[in-house]
KOLNU-280759 format. One record per atom (N, C-alpha, C): x, y, z; residue number from 1; atom name; residue in one letter. Coordinates in Angstrom, 3 decimals. Each point is the difference from the previous one (the first is absolute). Layout:
<pts>
X,Y,Z,NUM,CA,a
...
</pts>
This chain:
<pts>
0.827,-1.156,0.014,1,N,m
-0.795,1.152,-0.023,1,CA,m
0.885,1.245,0.011,1,C,m
-0.249,0.860,-0.939,2,N,k
0.785,1.256,-0.048,2,CA,k
-0.622,1.021,0.931,2,C,k
0.876,0.779,0.651,3,N,a
-0.448,1.052,0.858,3,CA,a
0.995,1.157,-0.037,3,C,a
-0.490,1.143,0.314,4,N,w
0.819,1.220,0.044,4,CA,w
-0.178,0.669,1.354,4,C,w
1.126,0.193,0.685,5,N,f
-0.024,0.701,1.292,5,CA,f
0.415,1.440,-0.288,5,C,f
-0.787,0.948,0.535,6,N,l
0.292,1.419,-0.131,6,CA,l
0.160,0.585,1.381,6,C,l
1.027,0.815,0.233,7,N,a
0.242,0.580,1.302,7,CA,a
0.482,1.427,-0.106,7,C,a
-0.472,0.776,0.986,8,N,s
0.510,1.388,0.151,8,CA,s
0.766,0.011,1.334,8,C,s
1.284,0.314,-0.057,9,N,y
0.834,0.017,1.203,9,CA,y
-0.392,1.167,0.930,9,C,y
0.073,-0.204,1.312,10,N,n
-0.109,1.095,0.964,10,CA,n
1.376,0.601,0.139,10,C,n
0.165,1.089,0.774,11,N,p
1.327,0.599,0.109,11,CA,p
1.092,-0.960,0.466,11,C,p
-0.339,-0.912,0.900,12,N,e
1.009,-0.967,0.484,12,CA,e
0.385,-0.954,-1.091,12,C,e
-0.971,-0.419,-0.781,13,N,g
0.280,-0.893,-1.131,13,CA,g
0.863,0.689,-1.067,13,C,g
-0.231,1.282,-0.230,14,N,l
0.811,0.752,-0.961,14,CA,l
1.379,0.187,0.490,14,C,l
0.185,0.167,1.287,15,N,k
1.363,0.113,0.584,15,CA,k
0.721,-1.311,-0.247,15,C,k
-0.634,-1.129,0.247,16,N,g
0.558,-1.313,-0.205,16,CA,g
0.369,-0.197,-1.456,16,C,g
-0.869,0.397,-0.912,17,N,l
0.282,-0.098,-1.449,17,CA,l
1.227,0.828,-0.339,17,C,l
0.091,1.214,0.501,18,N,m
1.129,0.839,-0.338,18,CA,m
1.287,-0.580,0.557,18,C,m
-0.050,-0.724,1.082,19,N,a
1.209,-0.560,0.579,19,CA,a
0.410,-1.281,-0.712,19,C,a
-0.964,-0.739,-0.588,20,N,s
0.307,-1.306,-0.556,20,CA,s
0.024,-0.026,-1.547,20,C,s
-0.936,0.685,-0.663,21,N,g
-0.011,0.028,-1.420,21,CA,g
-0.788,-1.179,-0.610,21,C,g
-0.051,-0.027,-1.338,22,N,y
-0.831,-0.956,-0.753,22,CA,y
0.362,-1.453,0.271,22,C,y
1.259,-0.331,-0.147,23,N,d
0.399,-1.439,0.119,23,CA,d
-0.317,-0.549,1.335,23,C,d
0.176,0.756,1.053,24,N,a
-0.311,-0.543,1.346,24,CA,a
-1.505,-0.154,0.180,24,C,a
-0.772,0.917,-0.517,25,N,r
-1.472,-0.154,0.080,25,CA,r
-0.454,-1.168,-0.804,25,C,r
0.501,-0.164,-1.209,26,N,k
-0.394,-1.173,-0.844,26,CA,k
0.403,-1.266,0.671,26,C,k
1.201,-0.105,0.617,27,N,n
0.434,-1.186,0.665,27,CA,n
-0.925,-0.340,1.199,27,C,n
-0.417,1.023,0.743,28,N,a
-0.862,-0.197,1.134,28,CA,a
-1.386,-0.532,-0.467,28,C,a
-0.513,0.578,-1.066,29,N,i
-1.293,-0.424,-0.550,29,CA,i
0.125,-1.417,-0.508,29,C,i
1.120,-0.324,-0.666,30,N,e
0.209,-1.337,-0.538,30,CA,e
0.106,-1.054,1.114,30,C,e
0.620,0.381,1.121,31,N,k
0.153,-0.894,1.130,31,CA,k
-1.396,-0.322,0.581,31,C,k
-0.847,1.039,0.159,32,N,l
-1.369,-0.177,0.468,32,CA,l
-0.763,-0.913,-0.954,32,C,l
0.099,0.257,-1.268,33,N,c
-0.692,-0.855,-0.994,33,CA,c
0.467,-1.443,0.036,33,C,c
1.298,-0.220,0.074,34,N,n
0.526,-1.370,0.019,34,CA,n
-0.495,-0.736,1.254,34,C,n
-0.034,0.669,1.117,35,N,t
-0.498,-0.595,1.214,35,CA,t
-1.448,-0.527,-0.141,35,C,t
-0.785,0.719,-0.823,36,N,m
-1.389,-0.338,-0.155,36,CA,m
-0.284,-0.821,-1.241,36,C,m
1.002,-0.387,-0.735,37,N,g
-0.269,-0.795,-1.273,37,CA,g
-0.509,0.847,-1.089,37,C,g
0.269,1.287,0.049,38,N,v
-0.462,1.011,-0.988,38,CA,v
1.220,0.341,-0.892,38,C,v
-0.263,0.086,-1.253,39,N,t
1.022,0.368,-0.976,39,CA,t
-0.042,1.518,-0.271,39,C,t
1.080,0.734,0.286,40,N,l
0.037,1.415,-0.278,40,CA,l
0.283,0.194,-1.488,40,C,l
-0.865,0.716,-0.695,41,N,l
0.150,0.181,-1.442,41,CA,l
0.680,1.337,-0.294,41,C,l
-0.326,1.036,0.808,42,N,d
0.569,1.338,-0.319,42,CA,d
-0.257,0.944,1.178,42,C,d
0.911,0.918,0.198,43,N,v
-0.126,1.073,0.993,43,CA,v
0.232,1.266,-0.734,43,C,v
-0.972,0.963,0.054,44,N,t
0.112,1.279,-0.689,44,CA,t
-0.308,1.107,0.991,44,C,t
0.816,1.008,0.004,45,N,f
-0.292,1.212,0.786,45,CA,f
-0.680,0.987,-0.932,45,C,f
-1.035,0.635,0.549,46,N,t
-0.837,0.867,-0.847,46,CA,t
-0.178,1.395,0.652,46,C,t
-0.485,0.877,-0.815,47,N,r
-0.342,1.345,0.457,47,CA,r
-1.529,0.091,0.034,47,C,r
-0.500,0.530,1.083,48,N,g
-1.489,0.146,0.041,48,CA,g
-0.498,-0.498,1.385,48,C,g
-1.162,-0.565,0.009,49,N,e
-0.634,-0.440,1.254,49,CA,e
0.809,-1.086,0.692,49,C,e
0.615,-0.912,-0.776,50,N,y
0.760,-1.064,0.520,50,CA,y
1.487,0.152,-0.331,50,C,y
0.841,-0.380,0.954,51,N,d
1.477,0.088,-0.197,51,CA,d
0.573,-1.212,-0.661,51,C,d
-0.627,-1.134,0.236,52,N,i
0.563,-1.271,-0.438,52,CA,i
-1.079,-0.989,-0.426,52,C,i
0.268,-0.731,-1.052,53,N,i
-0.891,-1.071,-0.437,53,CA,i
0.849,-1.250,-0.162,53,C,i
-0.502,-1.066,0.573,54,N,a
0.679,-1.281,-0.141,54,CA,a
-1.014,-0.961,-0.631,54,C,a
0.402,-0.588,-1.145,55,N,s
-0.850,-1.009,-0.616,55,CA,s
0.523,-1.377,0.384,55,C,s
-0.950,-0.951,0.285,56,N,v
0.378,-1.268,0.485,56,CA,v
-0.879,-1.090,-0.615,56,C,v
0.401,-1.188,0.121,57,N,d
-0.820,-1.147,-0.303,57,CA,d
-0.102,-0.809,1.276,57,C,d
-1.219,-0.074,0.557,58,N,a
-0.235,-0.642,1.308,58,CA,a
-0.777,-1.307,-0.203,58,C,a
0.208,-0.929,0.929,59,N,p
-0.706,-1.288,-0.138,59,CA,p
-1.507,0.109,0.239,59,C,p
-0.417,1.017,0.779,60,N,s
-1.393,0.186,0.262,60,CA,s
-0.311,1.423,0.470,60,C,s
-1.217,0.368,0.017,61,N,e
-0.391,1.345,0.457,61,CA,e
0.218,0.067,1.520,61,C,e
-0.156,-1.080,0.722,62,N,e
0.221,-0.012,1.431,62,CA,e
1.482,0.299,0.331,62,C,e
0.907,-0.578,-0.750,63,N,v
1.407,0.277,0.185,63,CA,v
0.288,1.453,-0.250,63,C,v
-0.491,0.524,-1.146,64,N,a
0.215,1.386,-0.356,64,CA,a
-0.505,0.948,1.055,64,C,a
-1.199,-0.312,0.516,65,N,l
-0.555,0.853,1.081,65,CA,l
0.797,-0.147,1.303,65,C,l
0.581,-1.130,0.262,66,N,g
0.897,-0.102,1.157,66,CA,g
1.195,0.852,-0.123,66,C,g
0.558,0.050,-1.248,67,N,v
1.175,0.907,-0.219,67,CA,v
-0.438,1.439,0.211,67,C,v
-1.217,0.333,-0.478,68,N,l
-0.507,1.375,0.122,68,CA,l
-0.063,0.390,1.469,68,C,l
-0.531,-0.882,0.835,69,N,i
-0.131,0.299,1.390,69,CA,i
1.369,0.152,0.663,69,C,i
0.943,-0.845,-0.364,70,N,a
1.361,0.116,0.513,70,CA,a
0.584,1.356,-0.278,70,C,a
-0.227,0.461,-1.279,71,N,i
0.543,1.311,-0.389,71,CA,i
-0.730,1.107,0.735,71,C,i
-1.316,-0.093,0.129,72,N,q
-0.760,1.051,0.724,72,CA,q
0.412,0.076,1.439,72,C,q
0.292,-1.152,0.637,73,N,s
0.377,-0.008,1.411,73,CA,s
1.434,0.554,0.302,73,C,s
0.743,0.249,-1.091,74,N,s
1.361,0.465,0.212,74,CA,s
0.109,1.498,0.325,74,C,s
-1.103,0.715,-0.158,75,N,d
-0.061,1.458,0.284,75,CA,d
1.021,0.854,-0.793,75,C,d
0.268,-0.415,-1.252,76,N,i
0.894,0.789,-0.843,76,CA,i
-0.753,0.727,-1.119,76,C,i
-1.301,-0.318,-0.108,77,N,a
-0.759,0.535,-1.097,77,CA,a
-1.234,0.718,0.486,77,C,a
-0.320,1.103,-0.711,78,N,l
-1.248,0.702,0.249,78,CA,l
-1.191,-0.774,-0.522,78,C,l
0.240,-0.622,-1.180,79,N,k
-1.065,-0.719,-0.670,79,CA,k
0.636,-1.191,-0.714,79,C,k
-0.642,-1.157,0.079,80,N,v
0.391,-1.171,-0.673,80,CA,v
-1.270,-0.606,-0.641,80,C,v
0.088,-0.348,-1.256,81,N,a
-1.142,-0.620,-0.711,81,CA,a
0.484,-1.208,-0.785,81,C,a
-0.957,-0.826,-0.332,82,N,i
0.290,-1.155,-0.884,82,CA,i
-1.049,-0.048,-1.068,82,C,i
0.453,-0.288,-1.190,83,N,l
-0.848,-0.249,-1.155,83,CA,l
0.282,-1.418,-0.425,83,C,l
-1.079,-0.785,-0.229,84,N,t
0.181,-1.387,-0.417,84,CA,t
-0.608,-0.216,-1.374,84,C,t
0.589,-0.954,-0.683,85,N,e
-0.431,-0.354,-1.320,85,CA,e
-1.389,-0.729,0.102,85,C,e
-0.815,0.312,-0.984,86,N,l
-1.374,-0.554,0.013,86,CA,l
-0.206,-0.782,-1.306,86,C,l
-0.878,-0.973,0.037,87,N,n
-0.518,-0.661,-1.186,87,CA,n
-1.260,0.725,-0.391,87,C,n
0.133,1.024,-0.863,88,N,i
-1.121,0.837,-0.354,88,CA,i
-1.101,-0.719,-0.700,88,C,i
0.311,-1.053,-0.821,89,N,d
-1.084,-0.751,-0.660,89,CA,d
-0.895,-0.690,1.012,89,C,d
0.631,-0.613,1.008,90,N,a
-0.801,-0.668,1.036,90,CA,a
-0.874,1.005,0.738,90,C,a
0.565,1.150,0.317,91,N,i
-0.740,1.036,0.750,91,CA,i
-1.163,0.481,-0.849,91,C,i
0.197,0.270,-1.260,92,N,v
-1.039,0.488,-0.880,92,CA,v
-1.099,-1.098,-0.151,92,C,v
0.420,-1.250,-0.059,93,N,g
-0.965,-1.086,-0.047,93,CA,g
-0.891,0.016,1.246,93,C,g
0.570,0.176,1.159,94,N,h
-0.820,0.057,1.224,94,CA,h
-0.897,1.256,-0.024,94,C,h
0.517,1.112,-0.466,95,N,a
-0.765,1.224,-0.019,95,CA,a
-1.206,-0.148,-0.966,95,C,a
0.248,-0.654,-1.175,96,N,n
-1.135,-0.211,-0.941,96,CA,n
-1.038,-0.928,0.581,96,C,n
0.393,-0.985,0.765,97,N,k
-0.955,-0.884,0.652,97,CA,k
-0.791,0.744,1.097,97,C,k
0.673,0.838,0.772,98,N,a
-0.613,0.676,1.132,98,CA,a
-0.878,1.209,-0.445,98,C,a
0.341,0.634,-1.060,99,N,r
-0.692,1.273,-0.380,99,CA,r
-1.536,-0.149,-0.129,99,C,r
-0.480,-1.054,-0.700,100,N,p
-1.454,-0.101,-0.148,100,CA,p
-0.725,-0.201,1.315,100,C,p
0.674,-0.536,0.998,101,N,a
-0.632,-0.249,1.295,101,CA,a
0.045,1.184,0.940,101,C,a
0.723,1.053,-0.350,102,N,y
0.170,1.148,0.880,102,CA,y
-1.090,1.058,-0.277,102,C,y
-0.698,0.369,1.015,103,N,a
-0.992,1.069,-0.141,103,CA,a
0.548,1.252,0.729,103,C,a
0.285,1.060,-0.807,104,N,p
0.493,1.257,0.646,104,CA,p
-1.055,0.589,0.953,104,C,p
0.471,0.795,0.969,105,N,p
-0.955,0.588,0.937,105,CA,p
-1.114,0.795,-0.728,105,C,p
-1.176,-0.182,0.482,106,N,g
-1.162,0.736,-0.531,106,CA,g
-0.612,-0.676,-1.239,106,C,g
0.466,-1.169,-0.417,107,N,t
-0.578,-0.662,-1.176,107,CA,t
-0.889,-1.161,0.373,107,C,t
-0.074,-0.356,1.311,108,N,t
-0.839,-1.100,0.363,108,CA,t
-1.008,0.436,1.082,108,C,t
</pts>
């Protein structure tokens, strides 16, 4: 399952980044991933709402969410989010099945 972790560092996290640089951060992320059976695909630093994006291949959504909680509990980020890959055809199939049965408010 592909997933993307997005994080905005707090001031303490930025100080750590300034002291260590890209390679050290990538190595730390890779160590976390390896511990959890997750394959790190890419680490990118960005400008905007998020400072860093890490793309991974995780064995399950539960494992990816466990990694998310570990990152959130470290208190180095203002915001951490995860985006996970979806099977859009399966989702649309469920939506098409559900839609005829749904009555919007005020219609029944």
